[in-house]
N, C-alpha and C positions, 0 to 999 in steps of 0.2 A: 622791614621791621623785624627785630629778633622776636622769637617766640615768647620769651619771658615778658618782654614789653607788651606784647599783645595781651597777656594775662593781667599785667599790671593795669593796662588801660581798661580792661573789662572790670577789674576791681574798682577802679576810679568811677566808671560809669554806673556800676551797680550801687556803690556807696553814695554817690552823688544823688541818685534817684531816691535813696532812703532819707535824704535830708529834706526832701520836699515835704511841705506841711501835711499832705494827705498820707504820707508813710511814717510820720513822726512816731506814732504809737507802736507801729510794727517794729521799728528799730529798737525800741527800748525793751520789749519783752518777747523777742522771737526765740524760740527754742532751736537747738542745733538741727533737729530733723526738719522743722519748718523752714529753717534757713536754707537747707539744701534744696528743698522744693522751691522756695522763693528764687534762689539763684538760677535753678533750672528753668523756671518760668521766664525770668528776665533774659536768659540766654536765648530762649525760643523767641521771645518778643523782639529781640534785637538781631535775630538770625545769626548768632555768634556760634562758631564752631571752635572748640578748644580740644587740644590733645588730652589724653588721660592725665599726663603729668601736669599740664597747666590747669586742668579742671581741679585737681587735688590742691595745687598751689592757691587757686582762687578761693576755694572753700576755706582753707586754713587761714589765709590772709584776712578774709572778711570776718570769719568767726573770731579770730584773734583780736582784730581791731575793735570789734563790737564788745568783746569781753573786757578789753583794757581801755575802753573809750574814755572814762572819766580820768584815769591816770594819765593817758596820753594827752588829753586836752590840758590838764594841769601842767604837764611838762612843757608842752609847746608854748603855752602862754608865758612861761618864764623867759622865753627867747624872742618874744615879739617886742621889739623896741617901739615904745609909744603907741602900741596897738593893743586891742582886746580881740579875742577870738571872734566875738560877736560882730566885730566891725570889718573883718577881712572877708573877701569874697568866698562864696561857697566852694568855688573851684580850688582856690588856694588852701582853704581849710581842709577839704577832702584829701588833697594831695599830701599835705603835711601830716594828717592823721595816718594815712597808709604808710608813708615813708617812715614816720616815727615808730610805728609798730614794727616794721621790717628791721629797722636799725636797733631798737631797744629790746624788743621781745623775741622776734624770730631769729635774728642773728645768723642766718645761714648764708647771706649774701654780703660781700664786703661793703663797708659803709660808703666808699667812694662810688661804687656802682649804684647803690640805692639812691644816693644824692643825684647822680647824673641822670638816672631814669626819671626821678621826680622832676628834675629841671626840664627834660625833654617832654614829659607829659604836660607840664605846666605851659610850655611853649605852644603845644598843640591845642590845649583846651582853655587856657587862660588868656590874660591880656599881655601886652608888651612888657609890663612890669612884673608879671608873675614869675618868670624864670629867675631874675636876680633876687626877688623877694624870697622865694622858696629856697634858693641856694643859700642866702644869708642866714635864714632861720635854721635850716638843717645843718649848716656848717657850725654855727654856734652851739647848737644842740649836741652835735657829735663831739665837739671839742670839750664841752663841759660835762656831758653825761658819760661819755665813753673814753675821755682822755685822748681822743684822736686828733 
């Protein structure tokens, strides 16, 4: 597994755990300094070791996704054909949020790589349908939002 995917998978796992009901309030009003502590605690609890570069990437991705959360959800929902965000699996929802942030806000990684990474993560953590679903949503999103 490439090192950046390892960081993306960690982001997915961390963000997924924030969507559990017990962490709902934490997600909505966590300060940047508390976020760093929360990420470090989660790394420790999952026995995850990240390089300095990937640790920086993780914190930037999670902070950016959280700060753009409402905007990202609104954008993603436009590209869900016959679906509402509340009806899709938490796995697919989390992957779409992180990938949408990386494509629309971060913009340091080429879109095709972001989409491919999201598909691979969805195959690992989602259902058989997750890969094609994530691919379709992100492809439509990139074509319509980025002209790609």
